[in-house]
GUNU-346527 format. One record per residue: residue in one letter; residue number from 1; x, y, z of N, C-alpha, C in turn. Coordinates in steps of 0.05 Angstrom, whole numbers. Layout:
! GUNU-346527
   rest    nr     n_px     n_py     n_pz    ca_px    ca_py    ca_pz     c_px     c_py     c_pz
      A   NUM        X        Y        Z        X        Y        Z        X        Y        Z
...
//
This chain:
! GUNU-346527
   rest    nr     n_px     n_py     n_pz    ca_px    ca_py    ca_pz     c_px     c_py     c_pz
      M     1     -255      202      937     -248      211      964     -217      211      966
      S     2     -206      231      978     -177      234      980     -166      215     1000
      Q     3     -139      210      998     -125      193     1017     -129      203     1045
      A     4     -127      230     1048     -129      242     1075     -156      237     1087
      G     5     -177      234     1071     -204      230     1081     -210      201     1089
      L     6     -192      183     1081     -197      154     1088     -189      150     1117
      R     7     -205      134     1131     -199      126     1158     -185       99     1158
      T     8     -162       97     1171     -149       71     1172     -159       56     1197
      E     9     -170       32     1191     -180       15     1213     -157        0     1225
      P    10     -158       -5     1251     -137      -22     1263     -140      -50     1252
      D    11     -117      -64     1252     -118      -92     1243     -138     -108     1258
      S    12     -152     -126     1244     -171     -144     1257     -155     -166     1271
      E    13     -169     -180     1288     -156     -203     1302     -146     -223     1282
      A    14     -162     -229     1261     -155     -248     1240     -130     -239     1226
      T    15     -128     -214     1219     -105     -203     1205      -80     -205     1222
      L    16      -83     -198     1248      -60     -200     1266      -51     -229     1270
      A    17      -70     -247     1272      -63     -275     1275      -48     -286     1251
      L    18      -57     -278     1227      -44     -286     1202      -15     -275     1201
      R    19      -12     -250     1210       15     -238     1211       33     -254     1230
      I    20       23     -261     1253       39     -276     1273       46     -303     1262
      A    21       27     -317     1251       31     -344     1240       51     -343     1217
      G    22       50     -321     1201       68     -319     1178       95     -309     1184
      A    23      100     -299     1208      126     -287     1215      148     -307     1218
      G    24      142     -332     1224      162     -353     1227      180     -347     1251
      A    25      206     -352     1248      225     -350     1270      230     -321     1278
      V    26      224     -302     1260      230     -274     1265      212     -263     1287
      R    27      187     -271     1288      167     -261     1307      158     -233     1301
      D    28      133     -228     1299      122     -202     1294      111     -191     1321
      I    29      129     -179     1336      123     -169     1364      100     -149     1363
      E    30      100     -132     1343       79     -112     1341       52     -125     1338
      A    31       50     -145     1321       24     -159     1317       16     -175     1342
      E    32       36     -187     1356       30     -202     1380       20     -183     1402
      T    33       32     -160     1405       23     -141     1425       -5     -131     1418
      A    34      -10     -125     1393      -36     -115     1385      -58     -136     1390
      L    35      -51     -161     1383      -71     -183     1387      -77     -186     1417
      Y    36      -56     -185     1433      -59     -187     1462      -78     -165     1472
      R    37      -72     -140     1463      -89     -117     1472     -118     -120     1463
      H    38     -122     -132     1439     -149     -135     1429     -164     -156     1445
      L    39     -151     -179     1451     -165     -202     1461     -163     -207     1491
      A    40     -141     -200     1504     -137     -206     1532     -159     -195     1550
      P    41     -168     -170     1546     -190     -161     1563     -216     -177     1559
      R    42     -221     -186     1535     -245     -202     1530     -243     -229     1544
      V    43     -219     -241     1543     -215     -266     1557     -219     -263     1587
      R    44     -208     -241     1597     -211     -236     1626     -240     -232     1634
      R    45     -255     -217     1617     -284     -214     1623     -298     -241     1622
      Y    46     -291     -258     1603     -302     -285     1602     -296     -300     1628
      G    47     -271     -298     1637     -264     -311     1662     -279     -300     1686
      L    48     -282     -274     1688     -298     -262     1710     -326     -272     1710
      R    49     -338     -274     1686     -366     -282     1684     -369     -312     1692
      H    50     -350     -329     1684     -353     -357     1688     -339     -368     1713
      L    51     -320     -354     1723     -305     -363     1747     -312     -346     1772
      R    52     -321     -322     1768     -329     -304     1789     -307     -299     1810
      D    53     -283     -297     1799     -260     -292     1817     -238     -278     1800
      A    54     -230     -255     1809     -211     -238     1793     -184     -253     1789
      S    55     -174     -266     1809     -148     -280     1806     -151     -302     1787
      A    56     -172     -318     1788     -176     -340     1770     -180     -330     1741
      A    57     -194     -307     1739     -197     -295     1712     -170     -286     1700
      D    58     -153     -275     1717     -126     -267     1708     -110     -291     1700
      D    59     -112     -313     1715      -98     -338     1708     -108     -348     1681
      L    60     -134     -348     1678     -146     -357     1653     -136     -340     1630
      M    61     -136     -314     1633     -127     -296     1612      -98     -303     1604
      Q    62      -81     -306     1624      -53     -311     1618      -49     -338     1604
      Q    63      -63     -359     1614      -60     -385     1602      -70     -386     1573
      V    64      -93     -374     1568     -105     -374     1541      -87     -358     1522
      M    65      -79     -334     1531      -63     -318     1512      -36     -330     1507
      L    66      -23     -343     1527        2     -357     1522       -3     -380     1502
      L    67      -25     -395     1506      -31     -417     1488      -35     -408     1460
      V    68      -51     -387     1456      -56     -378     1428      -31     -367     1415
      L    69      -15     -352     1429       10     -342     1417       29     -364     1410
      D    70       31     -384     1427       48     -407     1421       38     -422     1397
      Q    71       11     -427     1395        0     -441     1372        4     -425     1347
      L    72        2     -399     1348        6     -383     1324       35     -382     1316
      R    73       53     -379     1335       82     -377     1329       92     -403     1317
      T    74       82     -425     1327       93     -451     1318       77     -462     1294
      G    75       57     -448     1285       42     -457     1262       23     -480     1267
      R    76       17     -486     1293       -1     -508     1299      -30     -500     1298
      L    77      -36     -474     1296      -64     -466     1293      -70     -467     1263
      R    78      -86     -486     1255      -91     -492     1227     -105     -469     1213
      E    79     -123     -455     1226     -137     -433     1214     -133     -408     1230
      P    80     -110     -394     1227     -104     -371     1243     -126     -349     1241
      E    81     -139     -347     1218     -160     -327     1215     -184     -331     1234
      R    82     -186     -356     1245     -207     -362     1263     -197     -361     1292
      V    83     -178     -343     1298     -166     -342     1324     -186     -336     1346
      V    84     -206     -320     1341     -225     -314     1362     -240     -339     1371
      S    85     -248     -355     1351     -262     -380     1358     -244     -398     1374
      F    86     -219     -400     1366     -199     -417     1380     -196     -407     1409
      I    87     -194     -381     1413     -190     -370     1439     -214     -376     1457
      F    88     -238     -372     1448     -261     -377     1465     -267     -406     1469
      G    89     -259     -423     1450     -260     -452     1454     -241     -460     1476
      S    90     -217     -448     1475     -197     -453     1496     -207     -444     1523
      C    91     -220     -421     1523     -231     -410     1548     -251     -430     1560
      R    92     -269     -440     1543     -289     -459     1553     -275     -484     1565
      T    93     -256     -495     1550     -242     -519     1559     -228     -515     1585
      L    94     -213     -493     1588     -198     -487     1612     -217     -481     1636
      V    95     -239     -467     1631     -258     -462     1653     -270     -488     1663
      L    96     -277     -506     1645     -288     -532     1653     -267     -547     1669
      A    97     -242     -546     1661     -221     -560     1676     -218     -548     1703
      M    98     -219     -522     1705     -217     -508     1731     -240     -515     1749
      H    99     -264     -517     1738     -287     -524     1754     -285     -553     1764
      R   100     -275     -571     1746     -272     -599     1754     -251     -601     1777
      K   101     -229     -586     1775     -209     -587     1795     -220     -576     1822
      E   102     -235     -555     1820     -247     -544     1844     -267     -563     1857
      S   103     -283     -577     1840     -302     -597     1850     -288     -620     1864
      R   104     -265     -630     1852     -250     -651     1865     -239     -642     1892
      R   105     -228     -617     1892     -218     -606     1917     -240     -604     1939
      D   106     -263     -594     1931     -285     -592     1950     -294     -619     1960
      A   107     -295     -639     1942     -303     -666     1950     -282     -678     1970
      L   108     -257     -673     1965     -236     -683     1984     -238     -669     2011
      L   109     -243     -643     2010     -247     -628     2035     -271     -638     2051
      E   110     -292     -643     2036     -317     -654     2049     -311     -681     2062
      L   111     -296     -697     2048     -290     -724     2058     -270     -724     2081
      H   112     -249     -707     2079     -227     -708     2098     -224     -682     2114
      G   113     -243     -664     2111     -240     -638     2124     -237     -639     2154
      E   114     -251     -657     2167     -249     -658     2197     -221     -665     2206
      S   115     -209     -685     2192     -182     -693     2200     -162     -671     2195
      L   116     -166     -655     2175     -148     -633     2170     -150     -611     2191
      A   117     -174     -606     2201     -178     -585     2220     -164     -592     2247
      S   118     -161     -618     2253     -149     -625     2278     -119     -628     2277
      A   119     -108     -627     2253      -79     -630     2250      -65     -606     2263
      E   120      -43     -611     2276      -28     -589     2289      -11     -575     2268
      I   121      -14     -550     2267        1     -534     2248       23     -518     2263
      T   122       48     -523     2254       70     -508     2267       80     -488     2247
      I   123       89     -466     2257      100     -445     2240      130     -448     2240
      A   124      141     -450     2216      170     -453     2213      184     -429     2225
      P   125      207     -434     2237      222     -411     2249      230     -391     2228
      R   126      229     -366     2235      237     -345     2216      266     -338     2222
      H   127      282     -341     2202      311     -335     2205      316     -305     2202
      D   128      337     -297     2214      345     -269     2212      356     -265     2183
      H   129      343     -248     2168      350     -245     2140      379     -233     2137
      E   130      386     -216     2155      413     -205     2154      434     -227     2158
      R   131      428     -245     2177      447     -267     2183      449     -285     2158
      V   132      426     -291     2146      427     -308     2122      443     -295     2100
      A   133      439     -268     2096      454     -254     2076      484     -254     2082
      R   134      492     -250     2107      520     -251     2115      532     -279     2110
      C   135      517     -299     2117      526     -327     2113      529     -333     2083
      L   136      510     -323     2067      512     -327     2038      536     -313     2027
      D   137      542     -289     2036      565     -274     2027      591     -289     2035
      A   138      591     -304     2057      615     -317     2067      621     -342     2051
      L   139      603     -352     2035      608     -375     2018      627     -368     1996
      R   140      641     -389     1985      658     -384     1962      640     -376     1939
      E   141      652     -362     1920      636     -350     1898      621     -372     1882
      R   142      633     -395     1878      620     -416     1862      595     -426     1877
      E   143      598     -432     1903      575     -441     1918      553     -420     1919
      R   144      561     -395     1924      541     -373     1925      527     -371     1898
      S   145      542     -372     1876      530     -369     1850      510     -392     1844
      V   146      518     -416     1852      500     -439     1847      474     -436     1864
      L   147      477     -428     1889      453     -425     1906      435     -403     1896
      V   148      447     -380     1889      431     -357     1880      416     -365     1854
      M   149      431     -377     1835      418     -384     1809      397     -406     1813
      S   150      402     -424     1832      382     -446     1836      357     -437     1851
      F   151      361     -421     1871      338     -414     1888      326     -387     1883
      Y   152      343     -367     1878      332     -340     1873      323     -338     1844
      D   153      339     -347     1825      332     -346     1797      315     -369     1788
      E   154      313     -390     1805      297     -414     1800      305     -428     1774
      K   155      331     -431     1770      341     -445     1747      347     -474     1753
      P   156      340     -492     1735      346     -520     1740      377     -525     1738
      A   157      386     -548     1749      414     -554     1750      427     -553     1722
      E   158      413     -562     1702      424     -563     1675      430     -535     1664
      V   159      412     -516     1670      416     -488     1661      439     -476     1676
      V   160      440     -480     1703      462     -469     1719      488     -481     1709
      A   161      488     -507     1704      513     -520     1694      523     -507     1668
      G   162      504     -502     1650      512     -490     1624      523     -462     1628
      E   163      512     -447     1646      521     -419     1650      547     -418     1665
      L   164      553     -438     1682      577     -437     1698      599     -455     1687
      G   165      593     -470     1665      613     -488     1653      618     -512     1670
      L   166      597     -523     1683      599     -546     1700      581     -568     1689
      T   167      582     -591     1702      562     -612     1695      538     -609     1714
      A   168      515     -619     1706      491     -617     1723      496     -632     1749
      G   169      510     -655     1748      516     -670     1773      533     -654     1792
      N   170      553     -640     1780      571     -623     1797      555     -600     1810
      V   171      536     -589     1795      520     -567     1806      504     -577     1830
      R   172      493     -602     1827      477     -613     1849      494     -617     1874
      V   173      519     -627     1870      537     -631     1893      544     -605     1906
      I   174      552     -585     1889      559     -558     1900      535     -546     1915
      R   175      511     -549     1903      487     -539     1916      482     -552     1943
      H   176      485     -578     1944      481     -593     1969      501     -584     1991
      R   177      527     -581     1983      547     -573     2002      543     -544     2010
      G   178      535     -527     1991      530     -499     1998      507     -496     2017
      I   179      486     -511     2014      463     -510     2032      472     -519     2060
      A   180      488     -540     2062      498     -550     2088      515     -528     2101
      Q   181      532     -515     2087      548     -493     2098      531     -470     2108
      L   182      511     -464     2091      493     -442     2098      477     -448     2123
      R   183      468     -473     2126      453     -481     2150      470     -479     2175
      R   184      495     -490     2173      513     -488     2196      519     -460     2204
      C   185      523     -443     2185      529     -415     2190      505     -401     2204
      V   186      481     -405     2193      457     -393     2204      451     -403     2232
      A   187      455     -430     2236      450     -442     2262      469     -432     2283
      S   188      495     -428     2276      515     -421     2295      516     -390     2300
      G   189      507     -376     2280      508     -347     2282      535     -336     2273
      R   190      553     -353     2265      580     -345     2256      584     -353     2228
      E   191      597     -337     2212      603     -344     2184      622     -368     2184
      V   192      616     -387     2167      633     -411     2164      654     -405     2144
      A   193      679     -411     2151      701     -406     2133      699     -424     2108
      A   194      703     -412     2085      700     -426     2060      722     -446     2056
//
């Protein structure tokens, strides 16, 4: 049979897993993407069948696929060729943990549900977004950068410190002072002088 007549089969999950595990620090993005495309839909279907909730199934899919890729990249998966067994074993374990968590939550609600229903719920005041933006713009650049990186980018103080050439303690102080200035500005309706 000629070369042109041969059909090339896509890589199997085992082959892709071996490629990922063998890539080392370089990472085989093509193999990782292909493995994800092969297995993520199956993991999601497993989640839908056992959790009966689309959001929970999506969470399960993300957790399991992150776990398997991490295990393959770091070489902690002893038998990469058995990746499918590992994935569905992980699915079972995580689904059981999710069911246990849900059972505990239901038991707590059953026990304390009445007291929760009578609690007074207040809605936090909604600030004028334009005022907050103006007040943020009125801060000095360093305070504004620390606040944006801390709360918008959700970076911890150590990361912010590294990027701005500060210490983590200094970042925390700047963040505390920046928040106080921002609060005063928003409460008064006037930009606080830096």
